[in-house]
C-alpha positions as CSV (number, residue, x, y, z in Angstrom):
1,X,0.0,0.0,0.0
2,X,1.6,3.2,-1.2
3,X,-0.4,5.6,1.0
4,X,-2.0,5.6,4.4
5,X,-5.6,4.5,4.7
6,X,-8.2,7.1,5.6
7,X,-9.6,4.7,8.2
8,X,-13.3,4.1,8.4
9,X,-15.7,5.6,5.8
10,X,-19.3,6.3,6.9
11,X,-21.9,6.7,4.1
12,X,-25.3,7.8,5.1
13,X,-28.6,8.0,3.2
14,X,-31.5,10.2,4.3
15,X,-34.6,8.1,3.3
16,X,-38.2,9.0,3.3
17,X,-40.4,6.4,1.5
18,X,-37.6,5.0,-0.5
19,X,-38.7,1.3,-0.5
20,X,-37.9,1.1,-4.3
21,X,-34.3,2.2,-3.7
22,X,-33.1,1.0,-0.3
23,X,-31.7,-2.4,-1.4
24,X,-30.1,-0.9,-4.5
25,X,-28.4,1.9,-2.5
26,X,-27.0,-0.4,0.1
27,X,-25.8,-2.9,-2.5
28,X,-24.0,-0.2,-4.5
29,X,-22.4,1.4,-1.4
30,X,-21.2,-2.1,-0.2
31,X,-19.6,-2.8,-3.6
32,X,-17.9,0.6,-3.6
33,X,-16.6,0.3,0.0
34,X,-15.3,-3.3,-0.6
35,X,-13.3,-2.0,-3.6
36,X,-12.0,1.0,-1.5
37,X,-10.7,-1.5,1.1
38,X,-9.0,-3.6,-1.6
39,X,-7.4,-0.4,-2.9
40,X,-6.1,0.5,0.5
41,X,-8.1,3.8,0.6
42,X,-10.1,2.8,3.7
43,X,-9.8,0.2,6.4
44,X,-13.5,-0.3,7.2
45,X,-16.9,1.2,6.5
46,X,-20.4,1.7,7.9
47,X,-23.6,2.4,6.0
48,X,-26.2,4.4,7.8
49,X,-29.9,4.6,6.8
50,X,-31.7,7.6,8.3
51,X,-35.3,6.6,8.1
52,X,-37.2,10.0,8.2
53,X,-40.5,8.5,9.6
54,X,-41.3,6.7,6.3
55,X,-44.8,5.4,5.8
56,X,-44.0,2.6,3.3
57,X,-41.8,-0.5,3.7
58,X,-38.5,1.5,4.1
59,X,-38.2,1.0,7.9
60,X,-38.8,-2.7,7.7
61,X,-36.4,-3.2,4.7
62,X,-33.7,-1.1,6.5
63,X,-34.0,-3.1,9.7
64,X,-33.7,-6.4,7.7
65,X,-30.5,-5.1,6.0
66,X,-29.0,-4.1,9.4
67,X,-29.8,-7.5,10.9
68,X,-28.1,-9.2,8.0
69,X,-24.9,-7.1,7.8
70,X,-22.8,-5.6,10.6
71,X,-21.8,-2.7,8.3
72,X,-25.4,-1.4,8.1
73,X,-27.0,0.8,10.8
74,X,-30.5,2.3,10.9
75,X,-31.7,5.4,12.8
76,X,-35.5,5.9,12.8
77,X,-37.0,9.3,13.2
78,X,-40.3,9.2,15.2
79,X,-41.5,12.3,13.2
80,X,-40.6,13.5,9.8
81,X,-37.8,16.1,10.0
82,X,-37.2,16.7,6.2
83,X,-33.7,16.7,4.6
84,X,-32.0,19.0,7.0
85,X,-33.1,17.0,10.1
86,X,-32.1,13.7,8.4
87,X,-28.7,15.0,7.4
88,X,-28.0,16.3,10.9
89,X,-28.8,12.9,12.3
90,X,-26.6,11.3,9.7
91,X,-23.6,13.4,10.5
92,X,-24.2,13.0,14.2
93,X,-24.5,9.2,13.9
94,X,-21.4,8.7,11.7
95,X,-18.3,7.4,13.5
96,X,-15.9,7.2,10.5
97,X,-12.9,9.4,9.8
98,X,-14.6,10.3,6.5
99,X,-18.3,10.9,6.0
100,X,-20.2,10.8,2.7
101,X,-23.8,11.8,2.4
102,X,-25.9,11.0,-0.7
103,X,-29.4,10.3,-1.8
104,X,-31.0,6.9,-1.8
105,X,-31.8,7.2,-5.5
106,X,-28.0,7.2,-6.3
107,X,-27.7,10.3,-8.5
108,X,-24.2,9.3,-9.5
109,X,-22.1,6.1,-10.0
110,X,-20.8,4.9,-6.6
111,X,-17.4,4.2,-8.2
112,X,-16.9,8.0,-8.1
113,X,-16.3,7.7,-4.3
114,X,-12.8,6.3,-5.0
115,X,-12.0,9.4,-7.2
116,X,-13.3,11.7,-4.4
117,X,-10.9,10.0,-1.9
118,X,-7.9,10.5,-4.3
119,X,-8.9,14.1,-4.8
120,X,-9.2,14.6,-1.0
121,X,-5.6,13.2,-0.5
122,X,-4.1,15.1,-3.5
123,X,-5.5,18.5,-2.6
124,X,-5.5,17.9,1.2
125,X,-9.2,18.8,1.1
126,X,-11.6,18.8,4.1
127,X,-14.7,18.4,1.8
128,X,-14.9,17.1,-1.7
129,X,-18.2,18.2,-3.3
130,X,-19.4,16.9,-6.7
131,X,-21.2,18.8,-9.4
132,X,-23.3,17.4,-12.3
133,X,-21.7,17.5,-15.7
134,X,-25.1,17.5,-17.4
135,X,-28.2,18.6,-15.5
136,X,-30.7,18.4,-18.5
137,X,-32.0,15.2,-17.1
138,X,-33.6,17.0,-14.1
139,X,-35.9,19.0,-16.3
140,X,-35.7,22.6,-17.5
141,X,-37.5,24.1,-14.4
142,X,-35.2,22.4,-11.9
143,X,-32.1,23.5,-13.9
144,X,-33.3,27.1,-13.8
145,X,-33.9,26.8,-10.0
146,X,-30.4,25.4,-9.5
147,X,-28.8,28.2,-11.6
148,X,-30.6,31.0,-9.7
149,X,-29.9,29.3,-6.3
150,X,-26.1,28.9,-7.0
151,X,-26.1,32.6,-8.1
152,X,-27.8,33.7,-4.9
153,X,-25.3,31.8,-2.8
154,X,-22.5,33.6,-4.7
155,X,-24.1,37.0,-4.2
156,X,-25.1,36.6,-0.5
157,X,-22.1,34.6,0.8
158,X,-19.3,35.1,-1.7
159,X,-19.1,31.3,-2.1
160,X,-18.6,30.1,-5.7
161,X,-19.9,26.6,-6.2
162,X,-21.1,25.1,-9.4
163,X,-23.8,22.8,-7.9
164,X,-24.0,23.4,-4.1
165,X,-27.1,21.3,-3.5
166,X,-25.9,18.2,-5.2
167,X,-26.1,15.2,-2.9
168,X,-22.4,14.2,-2.9
169,X,-20.3,15.6,-0.1
170,X,-17.3,13.7,1.2
171,X,-16.2,15.3,4.5
172,X,-13.5,14.7,7.0
173,X,-15.5,14.1,10.2
174,X,-13.2,16.4,12.3
175,X,-14.7,19.5,10.6
176,X,-17.8,18.8,12.7
177,X,-15.9,19.7,15.8
178,X,-16.3,23.3,14.5
179,X,-19.4,23.1,12.4
180,X,-22.9,22.8,13.9
181,X,-25.6,22.7,11.2
182,X,-28.9,24.4,11.9
183,X,-31.1,24.2,8.8
184,X,-34.0,21.8,8.9
185,X,-34.8,22.1,5.2
186,X,-33.0,21.7,1.9
187,X,-30.7,24.7,2.6
188,X,-28.5,22.4,4.7
189,X,-26.3,21.4,1.7
190,X,-25.4,25.0,1.1
191,X,-25.1,25.7,4.9
192,X,-22.5,23.0,5.2
193,X,-20.3,24.4,2.4
194,X,-20.7,28.0,3.4
195,X,-19.8,27.4,7.1
196,X,-16.8,25.2,6.0
197,X,-15.5,27.9,3.7
198,X,-16.0,30.7,6.2
199,X,-14.1,28.7,8.8
200,X,-11.2,28.3,6.5
201,X,-11.6,24.6,5.5
202,X,-10.6,23.5,2.0
203,X,-13.4,22.6,-0.3
204,X,-12.7,20.9,-3.7
205,X,-15.2,20.4,-6.5
206,X,-15.2,17.7,-9.2
207,X,-17.7,16.7,-11.9
208,X,-19.7,13.5,-12.1
209,X,-22.2,12.1,-14.5
210,X,-25.8,12.6,-13.3
211,X,-28.4,9.9,-13.1
212,X,-31.9,11.4,-12.6
213,X,-34.4,9.8,-10.2
214,X,-36.5,7.1,-12.0
215,X,-38.8,6.1,-9.2
216,X,-40.5,8.0,-6.4
217,X,-41.0,11.7,-6.2
218,X,-38.6,14.6,-5.6
219,X,-40.1,17.4,-3.5
220,X,-37.3,19.9,-3.7
221,X,-39.0,22.3,-6.2
222,X,-42.2,23.0,-4.2
223,X,-42.9,26.7,-3.3
224,X,-43.0,25.7,0.4
225,X,-39.5,24.2,0.2
226,X,-38.1,27.2,-1.7
227,X,-39.6,29.6,0.8
228,X,-38.0,27.7,3.7
229,X,-34.6,27.8,1.9
230,X,-34.8,31.6,1.5
231,X,-35.7,32.1,5.2
232,X,-32.8,29.9,6.4
233,X,-30.4,31.5,3.9
234,X,-31.0,35.0,5.3
235,X,-30.8,33.7,8.9
236,X,-27.4,32.2,8.2
237,X,-26.2,35.4,6.5
238,X,-27.0,37.3,9.7
239,X,-25.3,34.8,11.9
240,X,-22.1,34.5,9.8
241,X,-21.2,38.1,10.4
242,X,-19.7,37.1,13.7
243,X,-17.8,34.0,12.5
244,X,-14.0,34.0,12.2
245,X,-11.9,31.3,10.5
246,X,-10.5,28.4,12.6
247,X,-8.1,27.3,9.9
248,X,-5.5,29.7,8.6
249,X,-4.0,28.6,5.2
């Protein structure tokens, strides 16, 4: 082995009514982690399903997977806490040296995780965040929302990211000694990156091929969700005025 292992990798999946995807997600993550161990990138892994009070078969399927495999853990929310709440639970539950969060519908090829680990080592990054090469698969309206959203983040926070809300963030867990996420809604992706950058942590971006959701429903473009994002965005902007970097580069 030519380089030191990162140690344990935690991958967590926020899930709400994802019965069509739960097995596929865990199978793909298991295959990717097994390969990372063989490559010497990691020494062990854990896969965490955050069941956000699902009303379908997701909780049962998740528990069955956990019972059959020591690598799989499940956290059940008694009430639905949306994406932000599920992500906060995932980051708090993860015990690995590296933590990857992504969606159950696997919007990218899990083999990209190996590339993210190499980028993290090469650039000494604290977070490796993926962006989509081609977003036409998500539909014209979502693509417009994404463009405007990234532009707003740039204007309000001075943070330049190509695809800040994409569900692929590989993080060194130690950054959460300094970062406490607040958002309960979909703004949490941006909050993580904005706080990390303001604190002086190194964030590196790389492009991946995008695979749109084929089953289930995405709720991220509803007016209610967008309104919550805007509220949380301005609340964070007010708070950040008092934050100073913890990392000097």
